[in-house]
N, C-alpha and C positions, 0 to 999 in steps of 0.2 A: 556373820550374816550380812547380806547386802540387800537393801530394800529394792523392790522391783521398779519403783519410780525413779531410782537413781538420784533423788534429790537429797538423800541423807547419806552420811558416811557409813562404811561397814562397821560392824561391832561384833563382839564375841559373847557367847553364852556358854558357861560350863555345862558339859553334857549331863552331869548329875542334877543341874538346876533346870534342865530343858523342860521337863514336865511342868514345873511350877511356872516357868516363863510362858509356856503355851496357854496355861490356864488364865493368865492375865492379859495376853495379847492375841486377838483373833487374826492369826496369820496363816499363810500356807507356805510350806517349805519346799523348795525346788532342789533336789539332790544334785551334787556336782558330778557324780558318776554312779555306776551300778553298786560299787562297794558301799557308798554312802547310803544308797537307798536300802540295801539289805540291813544296814546298821539301824536305820530309823523307820523301817517299814511297819513297825507296830504302832507308830503314831499316825492317827487318821489325817493329821495336817500335812503329811508328806505326800507330794504329788507323784503318782505313778507315771513316769515319762513314757513308758511303753505304750500306754493308752494313746498319748499324743502322736507317737511314731506310727502306730497302727492305723489310726482313724483320721489323722490330719495330714501329716507330712513327715518324711524322714529328714531331719535337719541336715543342712550341708556343712555347717561349721562344726568345730570341735569344742569351742568354749560354751559353757552353760549360758552365759548372758546372751550370746548370739542365738542359741537355741530358743531362749525365752522370747526374744524379740521376734523371731521368725514365727513362733506359734501365735503370739499376740496379734501380729500383723495379719495372719491368715484368719484368725477368729473374728477380727474386725470386719471381714468381708462377708460374714454370714448375716442373715436377718436378725436384728436385735430382738425380735419376738420370741426367739428360742429361750430367752431368759425366763419367759413366763412358765415354761414347763420344766425347766432345769431342776427345780426343787423336788420334783417327783422321782428323780433318779439318783440324787446324792444326799447324804446326811448333812446336817447343819454345819458340822465342823470338818467336813471332808475337804482336804486341801485341793484336790483335783477339781471339785465342784466350784470352789472359790476362784480358782484360776480361770476356769471356763467362764464363770460369771463376769470376771474382770474383762476378759477379752471380748466376749459377746456384747457386753454393755457398751463398748466403744464403737459398735457397728453403726453405720449410717443407713443401711438398707432397711426400709420400713415395710417391706412386703410381708405377707403371711408366710411363715415358714413351711406350711403345708403345700403352698404353691411352688416352693423352691425344690422340693424333692424330685430328683431325676430331671431337673430342668436344664442341666448342662451336658446332656448326652451329646456325643459327637455325631454329627449327621453328615455323611459323605454325599456329595452331589455328583450326579452323573456328568462325566466330562468326556467329550469326544476328542481324544488326542488327535492332533493334526498330522500324525504320522511323520515324526521327525526322521530325517534320512540318516539312519544309524547302521553302520556296518558292524553287525553283531560279533563276528569273529575278530575283527580288528580291535573293537572296543574291549573284548575280553582280554586280548593280549596286552593292551595298554593298562588295564587294571591290575592283572595278576603277575605280569612278568617282573623280573628283577629290576628294581628302580621304578616300578610302576606306580599307579595312582594310590594303591592301598598303602604303600610305604609312605606316601605323602600325608595321608589322612589319619593313619594309625601309628601312634607312638609305640616303638618297640616291635613293630611288625617285622616278621622274618619271612623271606620268600620261601615257599614250599612247592617243590616241583609237582608233588602229588595233587596239591590244590589247583595249581595251574592246569594240569592235564585234565582233572575232573571238570573244571569250568569249561575248558575248550571242547571236550567231548559232548557236554550237555548243550553248549551253544551250537555245535555242528548238527546235533540231532534235532534241535528245535528248528534250525534253519532248513534242514532237509525233510522236516515233517515226518520223522521216523523215531521210533522208540529206542531206548537203550537201558541196559542194566549195568550198574557200576558197583564194584566193591572198592570202597575207599576206607583205608584203615583209620582207627581212632587217632585223633590229632591232625588229620588231614585239613580240617577247616572246611568240611563239605557243605555246611550251612550257607556260607557266603558263596561257595562254588556253584550252588544251584540258584540262590536268590538273585545274584547280580545278573547273570545272563537272562533269567526270567524277567527281571525288572526292565532291562533295556529292550527286550523283545516286546513286552507289553506296551510300553509307551511308544515304541516305533510302529507297531502294527495295530494298536488299539484293541488287542485281544486280551481277554481275562485269563488268568492262570490260577489254578488251585494247587496249593501245597498241602499235603497231608503228612502228619507225623503221628507217632505212636500214642503220646499222652498229652493231656492238657498242660502239664508242666513244661513239656518241650515246646508246645505252642506258645506259651507265655515267654519262654526263653528266646525263641525266634523273634517275637514281636518286640520284646523289650531291649534285647541286646543287639541282635544281628541286623534287624531292619533299621535301627538307628544308625548303624555304620553304612548301610546301603544308601541311605538318604543323604549322606555327605558327599556322594560321588556326583560328578557333573550331570545335569539334566534329570537327576532323580530326586531333587529336593521336594517336588510336589507329588511324588509317588504315593498312591493311595493303597494302603495295606490294611486289611481288617482280619481280626481273629474271630472265628465263628465256632461256638460250642453249642451243646445241647441246652434245651430249655431250663433244665434243673440247675444250671450253673449261674443263672441270672437272678437278680434281685426282683422280687414281686412286690409292687407297691401295695396291692390289696392285702396280701398276707401280713406285710409289715404294719400297715395302719391298724389292722385288727389286733395285732400283738401290742401295739403302742396304746391303743384305746383300752385294752384290758389292763395294761400296766399302770396307766394313769388313773383309770377308774377304780381299780381294786387296790392299788398299792402293792400288788403282788405280781412278781414276774421273775423268771430265772435271769440272772445276769443283767440287772437293770442298767448297770454302768455300760455294759457292752451294747445294750439296746440304744442308748443315747449316742454311743460312738458310731454305730451303724447309721444313725440319722445324720450325723455330721458328714460321714463319708458319702451318703446318698445324695447330698446336696452338691457335692463337688465332683463326683465321679463322671467320667466321660464315657464309660462303657456299661456300668451296672453289673460288671462281672464280679461275682462274690469271691472268686479265687484271689482277688486283690487283697482280701482281708485275712486269709489263712484262718478261717473260723473252724472250730471243731464241727464235724459233720452234723451232729445232733443240733447244734446251734444254727448252722447254715440252713438246715431244712425248715427252720421256723420262718425264714425269709424268702423262700423260693417255692414255686408251684410246679407240680407235676403236670403232665399233659391231661390228667384226669381233673385236676383242680383248676386249670387255666380256663378262663371264661372267654378268651380271645376278644373279639370286637364287642362283646357284651360287657366287658369290664369297664368300669368308669375311668380307669387309668390307662386305657389302651394307648392313647396318644403319647403317653410318657413311658411305655413299657420298654425296658431295656432289651428284652428278648426280641421283640418285633422290630425294634430300632436296629438291632444287630443284623437281623435278616435283611432289612432294607439296605444297610451299609454293605453287606456282602454282594448284593446285586450291583452296587455302584463302584466296588473296589477294583483296582488293577490286579491285585494279588489277594487271594483269600487263603488264610492259614487255618486249616481244620485238623481234625484227628481221624484216625482210621475208623473208629466206631461210628462217627457221624457220616463219614464218607460212604460206608457200606449201608448205613440206615437209609441214606439217600438213594443208593443204588437198588436196594432190595424193596423198601417200602414206598419210596418216592413220596415221602411225606404222608405216611399212613395215618398220622393224627389229623390230617386235613380231610374232613368229611364233606360229602356233597351238601351244598346249600349254605356253606359258610364263607363262600366267596374268597377262599384262600387259594392261590395258584398251586396246583399239584406239582410236586417235584421241583420246587424253586427255592429250596434252602440254599443251594449252591447256584451260582450263575451258570449260564451256558459257556462252557470253557472248551478249549481245543488243546490245552497243554495241562497235563497232570504230573506233578512231581511227588513221588512217594518216598519219604525218608523212613528209615528203619523198616525197609521193605520186607525183611525176614519175618516181621510180625504179622504180615497180612493174613496168613492162614488162620491164625487164632482169631483175629478181628472179624474176618469173614464168617468163620464158624459161629461166633457169638451172634452176629447180625442175622444169619440165616437159620438159626435154631428156633424152635418153639418150645415153650416151657409151661408146665402146670405145677404150681406150688399150692397144694390143697389148703394150707392154713391161711394163705393170702386170699384164696378164692372165698373161703368162709368169711374172712374179714370184710371183703367187698359186699357179699350178700347181706351180712348183718348191718353194714353201714346203710345199704339200700333199704332194708326193712325198717330201720329206725327213722330214716328220713321220710319214708312213706307214712309211718305212724304220725309224725309231726304234721305232714301235709294233710292227711285225712282229718286230723283234729282241727286244723285251721280252716278247712272249707266245709265243716260239718253243717253249718247253717245255710249252705247254698245248694245242697243236693239231698236227695232222699236218703234217709238213714239206712234203709235196707240195701240200697245200691252200694253205699260206701262199705257196709259190712260185708257185702259180697266180694268187693275188691280186696278188702283186707283178708278175707278168708282164702281167696285164691293166692295171694302173696304168701301167706303163712304156709299153705299147702305146698307151694312150689319150694319154699325155703326148706321145709322138712325133707322133701324129696332130694333136693340138691345136697344137703348136709349128709343124708343117708348114703348117697352114692360116693361122695368124697370120703366118708368114713370107711366104706367098703374098700376103696382103693388104698387108703393108708394102711389099713389092717393087713391087706394082702402082702405088703412089703415091710412088715414089722421086723423081719429077720435081716434086713439090709444093714450092713455095717456103715458107720459114719465115714464119709468121704471115699467109700469104695463103690464103684459103679457096677450095676447088675444089668446085663443085657436082657431085653425082652423081645422074644420072637415066637414064631409059630402059633400054637394054641394060646399061649399066654398073651401074646400081642393081640390076637383076635378078641380075647376076653376084655383086655384093657380098652381096645378101640370101641367095643360095644358099650362099655361103661361111659367112655368119653362122649360117644354119640348120643346116648340118653341124656347125659349132663348138658350137652350142647342144646338139645331140643328143649329141655325144661328151662334153661336159662334164657333162651329166646322167648319163651312164653312169659317168663318172669319180667323180662325187659318190655314186652308188649304192654303188660299191665302198668309198668312204671311210666311208659310213654303216655298212656291214657291218663294217668294221674297227673303227669306234668301238664298236659293240655288243659285239664280241669283247673289246675292252679293258675295257669296263664289266663284262663277265662275269667276267674274270680278277680285276678289282679287288674284286669282291664276295667272292672267296675269300681274297685276300691284299692288304690295304691297304698300299701303299707310296707314298712321295713321288713316285717315278718314274712309276708308273702314274697317280697323281692328276694330275701335270703333263701327261702324255700325253693324258689324257682331256680336260683343259681346252684343250690346243693343238689337238686334233682338232676340238673343237666350234668353236673360234675360226676355224680355217681353213675349216671347212664353212660357217660364216656368211659368210666372205669370198667363197667360191664362190657362195653364194646371191645376193650382191650383183652379182657378175659375170653370173650367169644372168638376173637381172632386167633388166640393161642390154641383154643380147643379145636378150631377148624383146621389149623395147621397140623395138630397132633393126630387128627382123625383121617387125614388124607391117605388114600391108597396111592403111594408114590414110591417108585424104585429109587435107589440111591440115597436112602436115609437109614439111620440106625436109631432105635429107640432104647433108652436105658433109664434106670432110676438110681438115685443116690440119696443119702441122708447127709445133711450138712448142719454144722453148728452155727447159729447166729446169736445175736444178743437176746432174741426172744425164745431161744431153746433149740431143740434138735428137730429139723423139719425135713420132710420128703420133697424131692423135686423130680418130676418126670420130664425128660427132654427128648425131642426128636431133632437130630443133627444131620447135616448133609455129609455124605461120604465123599462125593466127587467134587471137591473144592476146585480142582483144576478146571473142570468144565464150567463151574459157576463163575470163576475168575475170568475165563475167556469171554463170557457173555456180558461182563460188566462194562459200562460206558463204551460200547462199540463204536460210537461216533466220535471218540476222542482219538485223533491220529497220533499225538505225541504223548507217550507215557514213559516217564523216567523213573526207574526203580534204583534206589541207592541205599546202601547199608555197609557196615563194617564186616558183616558175616553173611555173604551170599555164596561164596566159593567153597566147594568141597572137593578135595583131590579125587581125580579119576584118571586112570591110565588110558582110557579110551575116548575121553572127550575133553572139552576145555574147562571142565570143573563147574559149569553153571547149569548142568542138566537138572539137578535137584531143584534149584531155584526156579528154573523155567517150568518144571512140573507144578510146583505149588502155586505159582503165579499165573498158570494157565497160558503160558506163552509158547509159541511154536519153536521147534528146534533151531531155526535159523535166526531167532531174535538176537540182535547184536548185544554182546556183553564184553566187559573189559575189567581186568583186575589190576588195581594200582597198589603199590606197596605202602608201607607206613613210614612216617618221618621219625619214628623212635629208634634208638640204638638199644635193642633188647640185650645185647651182650653186656652192655654196661649198666642197664637199668633194671634187669630182671634176673633173679636167682630162682631157678625152677628145679624142685626136688620131687622125685617120686619114691615113695617108701617101698623098698624092695622086699622086706621081710613081713609085710602085712599078710594076714590070712586072706584067702580068696573071698571076695564078697559074694554072699548069697543072702536072700531075704531072711531076716530073723536069725542070722548067724551070730550067736553071742560072742564067739571068739573074735570076730571082726569088730563087733560093736565095742567090746571091752578094750581091745587093743587100740582101736581108734580113739576111744575116750581118754585113755591114759596118755597117748601121744598129744592129743589136743590140749589136755591139761598142762603138760610139761611145756609145750610151745607157748601157751598163753602166759604162763608164769614168767617166761623170759621176756616177752615183748610188752607185757602188762596191758596194753591197750592198742588202739589203732589197728584192729584186726577184724576179720569177718570169716565165719565158718558157714559154708554153703552145703545144704542138704537137699535131698529130693523128696523126702517124706517127713511129715511131722512126727511120725512114730519113731524113726531113727533119731531125730533131733531131740525129742523129749527124753529118750533113753539116755543119750550121751549127757545131756544137761543134768539128769538125776544122778549121774555118776560123778560129776566133776564140780557141781555148783558149790559144795561145801569147802572144796579145796581152793576156790577162787573168790574168797570173800572180799578181797581188796580190789576186785575187778567188777565193773558194772556190766552185767549181762543184758544186752538188749535183745529180747527174745520175741520173734515174730509169732503172733497168735493168728488164727484164721481170719479174724475180722479187723486186725490192726492195719493202720495206714502205713505203708512203707515210708512215705514222706515224713510222718511224725517220728518214726524210729530213727531215720537218718538225721533229722534235726536234733533229736535227743543225743544221738551219738556224737555229732559234731560239737555240741555244746557241753559235753561231759569229758572228764578226764578218765583214763584207764577204762575205756569203753570197748566192748566187743559185741558185734552183731552176730546173732545166730538166726539165719534166714533160710527160707525154702524158695520155691520157684520164682516168685516175684522179685527176689533179690539177685537173680542170675543175670538180669539185664536192666538197663534204664537207671541204674543207681550210680551216681557220680560222687566219688569220695577222693578228690585229688589231694596230693601233698601229704601232710602229716596225719590225715584222718584214716588212711589205709596203707599199712606197711606190710601186713601179713594176710594172705588169702589162703584159706584151707578148704580144699574140696574133698568132701567126705566120700563121695562115690560118683562115678560117671553118671551124667544126667539122662539116663534112659527113661523113656516113658514106660509105664507098665504095659507089656505086650498083651495082657488080658483085658486092658481097657477096651470097652466095646467099640469106641470110635477109632482108636489107634489100630486095633485088630482089623476092623473093617477096611481101613485105608491101606494097611499092608496088603490085604488081599486084592484091593482095587488096583494098586500099582504092580502087584505081582501077577500079571496075567498068565504067566507060564507056571509059576509055582510060588510057594510062600517065601522061599529064600530070595527070589527075585524082588519081592516086595520089601524084604528086609534091606537089601542092598540099595534099592532105588528110593526108599522112603524112611525106614526106621533108623538105620545107621546114620544117614546124612542129617536127620533131624537131631539126633544126639550130638553129633559133631558140631553142628551150628550152635546148639545150646551151650556146649562146653566152651567154644570160642567166645561166646557172649559172656560167660561167667568169668573167664580169665581176663577179659577186657575191662573188668571193674578195677583192676590193679594199677595199670599204667595209663594215666589219662593225659599227662603233659610231658614235655621233654625234660622237665626237672624232677619227675617222680622216680623213686626207687622202691622196689618191693620184692617180697619173697612169696613164691607160690609153692604150696605143698599139696600134692595129690596123694591121698591115702590109697586109692583104688589102683593097684598095680596091673589090672587088666589092660591098662593103657599101653603097656610095653610087652604084652603077650603076643609074640610073633605069630602064634597060631590063629589069632583072631583077625578076621578080615577088617573089622571096624578099627582095630588098633593101628594097623598100617595106614588106613585112610586118615585117621585122626592125626597121627604124628606128621604125616605129609601135608596136612591142611594147615599146620601152624607155620608161622613166619620162619624162613630158613635160617635166620640168625639167632633163633632161640636155642640156647644150650640147655639140654636136659641132663640132670644128674640123677641116676638111679642108685640109691644108697639105702642102707639100713636105717631104721627109725632112730637108733642111738646116734648115728652120725648126723642125721638131720638136726637133732637137738644140739650136738656139738657145733655144727655150722651156724646155727642161729645164735648161740652164745658168742661165737667168734665175731659174727656180723654186728651184734649188739655192742660187744666190747670195743671193736674198732670204729664204732659209730658210722657203719656203712649206711644204716638207715635209722 
């Protein structure tokens, strides 16, 4: 052991005598490494360094003593007053608590810790760029060409012609104020290819640019990794880039202080240690983005507010609110990085949560921009559908009404001495009457669809739709009346609060406003569902959540192409980029499907660039020739597939992923093979599981195999040793009887149904397939094996088969062999250490 002070020499203690030593010496133990921590984790005196890494800083050095000094130095910069509340979160002998006490006690800052929470948020100032004279095309050539600036600033950077061409095409489109669609293969380096031209254009012309990508994780990756590289280039050091997410991703001071007050006052709180860690993080964070902490969703929800809970300018912490600070920064940034969900919420709702009278600028989440870069553009159809759909979830509606009625009861009790009792009883009677009527209608709707199977969609039309709309119309009317009484009660509470200000009345005032806002959200959904509007399909489904099996009624747009064409019409430059936009067509340039779903005209400029990977060397592609033909519920196919999967996984042991298109097929296969694979850790995707959590578990486990469905077909990055074998159980066709898919097939098939299949259904499957196999080879050093069980892919009689095979990279070699030979080939590759 080495004392933290460094004033004494190191000394040894026998492990068997450690417990006795700790009883006599009040110390905290800092583990040298993870193995030491696991060995000593039963001792409360041992410090969990993962806490320090999560909430303070990830240390730069490798030696433990350097880690310690780094942590202590950072802790000394916090207000020393934190030591006053520290005992509420750690036991007396807790080593982590002692270490934090030591570091915080050395602090010189004498401010109140409460005032320091979210006091270090980054605030971007509006800057009017002087319009530096930059030749965009020439600059792009200087940056991306062989021997260019990227090679100077990035160690190990290799020139990629595909990246150079992508950047050049984007620069020319921006200069010419015209849009472009680009397919750039995995490994092209497309993020830098669109960020760098965008950055130079922004500082040259003083125009703001919006970049949208598919997920928050990709947003963070762009901001953390790629923007840091961009800022190393000449004239871009002061580039202002901001990442904008939805309200629910940001830290809410009000919610946090309520949680903290409860924990300190009662001594009871879930994850007290984590609660203090979040406090440390909140004092240092520059963004207030809770995604920085990788909290479990249930814990993250404790510290963030929904649009129904947010008090906006009425909140006492509004001036320190990370969400509103982020919105301000987005207005002042040169480049805003957002996600597709937020982009379409902006386009569709234009800040629907900003209501009249709140002095919030409508439609100003994103700045006024003239250039839009859309990464992962193949995903836009799904994101647009979600943003443009209306939903009624009866159990959530009941929860909202009951929350409102309970809040009303508390309010009536608090103001009973200020109004006539008969009048208050009348209000309460009306609320209870409306509540009973609302719950009766919702129950009727739920009972009507009791026969719906879980996760299977049932289309509603004709007389059935008319009956549903009649129920929804009545529900809308009654909830409007309920809301009117609630507003009346709110005004009464405000009137009493003007005479006597009390914490109880203040709390009731905020709660009533919050639940009224929640009611407004429900009313908007009902209004959307009840509209008489062509071009929409209404369906119901049951889905499993943590709270049980629940009914969902959805109205979704059919004509996405027309909606896309109408979005951001005043933005002249729209750049769409993805690794999977092109689908082989003998009569066109291969981009017609992408143009359709993106609402672009037939002449919209598009270009296909190749990949920098050597697929002949890096990929082994096998199709199982002797598999039974796939049909839903075909036990022969399921059993044969299960046996093959089991044999393949026994050979590779781990670093594998099996992709399905339905939970039903996946669960059946797992039930057949799990007992044969006891030495392999099966990471099974459940309906409510986070793909990110499963990936993290896979990466940190030995002999791990992922069994996944739709969300694992794309956006999952498992480079190197983490994915060596990818098995595709069946081609990723959507169910043709899905109400929305069926309606869109008919929409695109103006002549007949087969036309819709060729123009929409088959290209959609091919795009999903290309995304799926794209999980395997992510870098030039990767090697992997792809096995497709569904041999319809090589059935020459199928139109989609020919289109799919010709949509793959021409240097991909496909081996169509029996299952027994696939097993033999895998054994050979394993034996020769090919992968």
